[in-house]
C-alpha positions in Angstrom: -16.4 36.0 46.1 -15.9 34.1 42.8 -14.0 30.8 42.6 -10.7 30.7 40.8 -10.4 28.4 37.9 -7.0 26.8 37.6 -6.3 24.6 34.6 -3.8 21.9 35.2 -1.7 20.2 32.5 0.8 17.7 33.6 3.2 15.5 31.7 6.7 14.5 31.0 7.0 17.3 28.4 9.9 15.3 26.9 9.6 17.2 24.5 6.8 19.7 24.6 4.7 19.1 21.4 1.7 20.3 19.6 -0.5 17.8 21.5 0.3 19.6 24.7 -0.5 23.0 23.2 -3.7 21.8 21.6 -5.0 20.4 24.9 -4.1 23.6 26.7 -5.7 25.7 24.0 -8.9 23.6 23.9 -9.5 23.7 27.6 -8.4 27.3 28.0 -11.1 28.2 25.4 -13.7 26.0 27.0 -13.1 26.9 30.7 -11.6 30.5 30.5 -9.2 29.7 33.4 -7.6 32.3 35.7 -4.4 30.4 35.4 -2.8 27.6 33.5 -0.5 25.5 35.7 1.9 23.3 33.9 3.3 20.4 36.0 6.3 18.7 34.5 6.9 15.2 35.8 9.9 14.5 38.1 10.4 10.8 38.1 7.2 9.3 36.6 6.6 5.8 38.0 5.4 4.5 34.6 8.4 5.7 32.6 11.9 4.3 33.4 13.7 7.6 32.7 13.3 10.8 30.8 15.9 11.7 28.2 15.8 15.4 28.7 16.9 17.0 32.0 14.3 18.9 34.0 15.9 22.3 33.4 15.6 21.9 29.7 12.0 20.6 29.8 11.1 23.7 32.0 12.8 26.0 29.4 10.8 24.3 26.6 7.6 25.0 28.5 8.6 28.6 29.1 9.2 29.1 25.3 6.1 27.1 24.2 3.7 29.0 26.5 5.4 32.4 26.5 2.6 34.3 24.7 -0.4 32.4 26.3 -3.6 34.3 26.7 -3.9 33.5 30.5 -1.2 33.6 33.1 1.0 30.5 33.0 2.7 29.0 36.1 5.3 26.2 35.8 4.8 24.2 38.9 8.1 22.3 39.7 6.8 20.4 42.7 7.1 17.0 41.0 10.7 17.7 39.9 11.6 18.8 43.4 10.0 15.7 45.0 12.3 12.8 46.0 11.2 9.5 44.6 8.6 8.7 41.9 5.9 11.2 40.9 2.3 10.4 41.5 -0.6 12.6 40.4 -2.5 11.9 43.6 0.3 13.4 45.7 0.5 16.5 43.4 -3.3 17.0 43.6 -3.2 16.8 47.4 -0.4 19.4 47.5 -2.2 21.7 45.1 -5.4 21.4 47.2 -3.4 22.3 50.3 -1.9 25.2 48.4 -5.0 26.8 46.8 -7.7 25.6 49.3 -11.1 24.1 48.7 -12.5 26.7 46.3 
């Protein structure tokens, strides 16, 4: 059984910009992932407030990554989480979801 490769890209995506696309493109080419998982921030602890509502940021991600070469999943767990968003909590939840491999 081969291991799945899931490429994670998190950020506020406020707005989605060429830097996000360039990072995803570079690591997709390098790692050949089975899935690109985009994780928009909910309430980032290091930023006082995002100017664009979550629904609009998600739609920007859908549009920006619509024709991606690998399957794209927009993971809304940080948006759904009450309180500030921490990467460590998100990584623990992802590990729980996908397992150890």
